[in-house]
N, C-alpha and C positions, 0 to 999 in steps of 0.2 A: 700382782700387778708389777711389772716390771718398766719403770719408767726411763725412757732415754730424751731427754730435753737439753739440748746442748748448742745454743745459738751459736753463730760465727763468732761473735766478739768474746765469748768465753774461750774459746781455743786461743785466741790471740793474748788474752787475759792471763791465762794459764804459762803462755810463753813469757810474757811479761815478769811473772811472778818469778819464774826460773832464773831469768836474766837479772832480779833486783836483789833476789836473796844473798848472793855474797856480799852485798855491799850495805846491809843492814846489821844493825845491832841487835835488836829484839822484834820478835814477830807478835802482834796483836791479833788473836784470830777470835773474831766475834761470833758466839754460837747463840742459839735459842735456847733459854733455860728450861723450855718446856721440852726438847728434844736435844739434851747436850752431846750426846752421841750420834744421832743421825744426822745433825746439822754440822758435824765435824768432816773436812775434808779430807780424805785419806792420803791424797797427793802431797798435802803439807807435811803430814808426819814423815813421809819418805823424804822428803826433800830437805827439811830443815836441820837434819843431822842433830848436833849438840847444841844448837843455837837456842839461846832463852825463849819462851814461848808464855805469852800472859793469854790465858783461855778466859774470855770475858762473856760471863753468862747473862746477856741481855733479856730484857723482857721478864726479869726475875719476880716483878709485881704480878705477872700472870701466872707465875709456876708455883707449885706445892712448896713451900720454904723448907718443910723437912727433907724433901727430896734433893733439893737445890744444896742443901748443906753436905748431903751425902754425895752428890756428884762432885762437888767442891773437892771432898777427901779423896774420891777414886781418881780423879784428872790429876792431882798432884801427887800422885805415886808414881807417875812418870817423870823421868830425869829432866831437869831444867824448866819443868812446868809450875807457874803459879796460876791460880785462880781468883777471879773477881766476880762477885754477883752484884749487877746493876741494873738501873732501869733507866731509859731516856725520858719518862714521865716524872722521874725524881732526879732532876740534873745534878745535885750535889753528890749523888753516887758516883758520878762519872770521875771527879777529882781524883780518885784512887788511881787512875789509870797512869795520869802522868807522874803521880807520887811514886808508884811502884815503878815505874821506869827509871827515875832519878836514884832510888834505892839500888836498883841492879846495877846502875852504872854511875857511880856518885862522882868519880874523877871526870868522866866525859861530860856528864852535865854542866860543868864549872868550865869545861875548854872551849876553844874557839870552835873546834869540830862539832861538839855536841853529841847529841844521842839521835841516830837515825832509827826509827820504826818504822815498820811496814804492817799495816792494817790489812786484813782478809776476812773473808767472810762469804757465806752463800747468800744468794739473793734474798732480799725481804727480811733479813735478819736485824735490821736497825742499824746498820754501819753508817749510812749517810748522815743520818739524823744524829748519830752519836758525834761524827766528825764535826758537824756544825756547832753543836753545843761545845765542844772542846776548844774549837777555833774561836767561838764566840762572834760568829759571821756566818753567813750563807756560803758556802762552797760546794758542797754537793747537794745533787738533787735528790729530793726524797719523794716518797708516794706509797701506795700500799700494794701498787703492781711490782712483781719481782724485776729484777734486770734493767733497774733504772741508770746506774752508773754504767758509761760504757768505754771509758778511758782511764787511764793511770794519771795521777797527779800528785804533785807534792805541794805539802802545807806546811809552813813555818807555825807551831804551836806557841813559840816564845818559850822562855825559862829552859833554853838548850835542848829543844826536842824539835825535830823534824819529822814529819809523818808522810810516807807514800802510800796514797790510797788507790785501790784496785778494783776493777769491776766486781760484783759477785759472782762467785765460781761455783757451779756445780760440776760433778764429774761425769765423763762421756756415758757411762753405764752404771746405773745404782743397783749392785749385785742383791743386797738384803732387801726383798721384798715387803718386808715390815717398814723397813727405813723409808721406802720410797711412799708407803700411805701416810707415814707421820709426816714428811715434809708437804705432803699434799694438804694433810688436814691442818696445818699451821699456816699455809698459803706461801709458802716458798717455791712453789712451782705453778707456773700459769695454770688456770681451769681447762685450757684447750687441750693440756697434756694428760688429763685425766677425767675420769666419770665421777660426777658428785655423789650420786648413789652408792657407787664402790667404796667411795672413801668414807662416805658416811658410815655404811654398814661398819667398815673396820673400826672406826670411832667409837659408834655406839657400843659394841662389843667390850670395847677395852674400859669404856666408861662405867657399863653396867658391873663390870669385875671390880674396877678400882675405886670408882667414885659414884656409888650409887645413891648415896644421900644429897651429892649436888643435883643429880637428875631429878630426884623427888623434890626437892625444895624449888628448883627453877620451875618445873614444868606440872607441879603440883600432882604427882602420879603417886596413888596408893590403891592396891600393893604396885610394887613396880614390876614392870613386863619383864619375862624370862628371856626373850629373844630379841636381837637387835632389829628384826625386822617389825615385831610387834611395837618396840620402843618409838621407831620411827613413823608407825602407823598413828600411835597414840598423841605423837608430838604434832602430826599433821592435823589430827581431828582437832585437838585443843586449840591449835592456833590458825584453823582455817585455811589450811593448804588442801583445798577441796576442788574437783573438777564437777564438770555437769552431772547431776544424777547422785551427788553426794560421794563420789568416789575420790580417795585421797591421792592428791598429786605429790607422788613419792619424790620426784626430782626438786619440787619447791621445799618439802619437809626435810629433805637431805641438806639442801643448801642453807636453810634456816639453822639446822643444828651446827653445821659446820661455822656459819657467820658467828653464833654467838658463842662457840667454844674459841675461835680465834680472838674474839673481842673481850674474852674473860668475863662473860655474862653466866657461865656455869660455876665461876668460883676460881680459884688458883688451882690449877692442874698440870701435871707432868705427866707426859705420854709414854715415858719409859725410865726404867730403874738399870742400875748397873748391872745386876744379877740378870735382869733380863736380856740385857745386851750382850753379857759374856756367852748366854746360851746360844743367842743368833750368830755372834762372831764364828763361835765353834761349829755351827750348822753351815753358814755361809762357806767357812773353810774347807767343809767336808765336801759340799757340792763343788766348788771349785776344783777340788783335788780329782773328784769325779771325771769332771768336763775334760780336765788336763790329761786325765788317764785315758780316755775315749779319743781325744784328738792324737795322742801319741799313737795309740792303736791302728787308726785310720791311715795315719802318717806312714807306719811301719808295713801296712798292707799296701800301699801304693809303690813302694820301693820294688826297682825291677829286681828279680832274683838274679844271684850271681851264678855264672855258668861254671 
């Protein structure tokens, strides 16, 4: 499933980020701790150069703590990157963000100019809630629906830090098929951009392999089904997702699984590991190279022959 969901305001936001970047001291990129790689915007890595970046793994209360620690170690291998695991449900953890900014720029924090940070993140990653808690007042609109913030704004957090907020930005074309599924499974993409049953089958296959005990405990399944289709059917039967004649309503069963996954009712789950993503990066790069070679070959064929 290749997802292309790029509302007009996102194109404008990407342009604003490019224009603002040269004037900021540090970038705060908010990630979903359940999908640290899939929720990273590759455009930012290209643009930031050697500018310091704090990668904030939000919703860490929903993610597998062992995997979160592994992801932090992996992310900090990149030059200039620091990471923090936080949760907007635990506001005290957010204090780590301004503290780290001041540690990175101790002189600027005490100067009149102060530290200028820019906060970025994909839709529905909790960026607006985070900003409101940091500012100790309602500044950014919040909601479970992606793409709430529509315009850039500057916020004075006090203690020498000014924050530039940007709308949540996805990239025009998500090349990695599995990342598209993970973004959909965690609710970063509007439901109109994908099919619930398609995403639920992807999530069910992963959960059966990586978190079988979570499924057993939540849905009281013994023995555990062998396939994702059987899992969704059993969930639908146990939860009353039925049509006339006792037929299982797969759309309802799919939506139920995704809703409970997103809410954390299945337990603390991470949908990708560093090793998994390294393999997927390599595969995506291979596919892109093949496409580029085919385009070059077609272009060569269209060239008029020299007389």
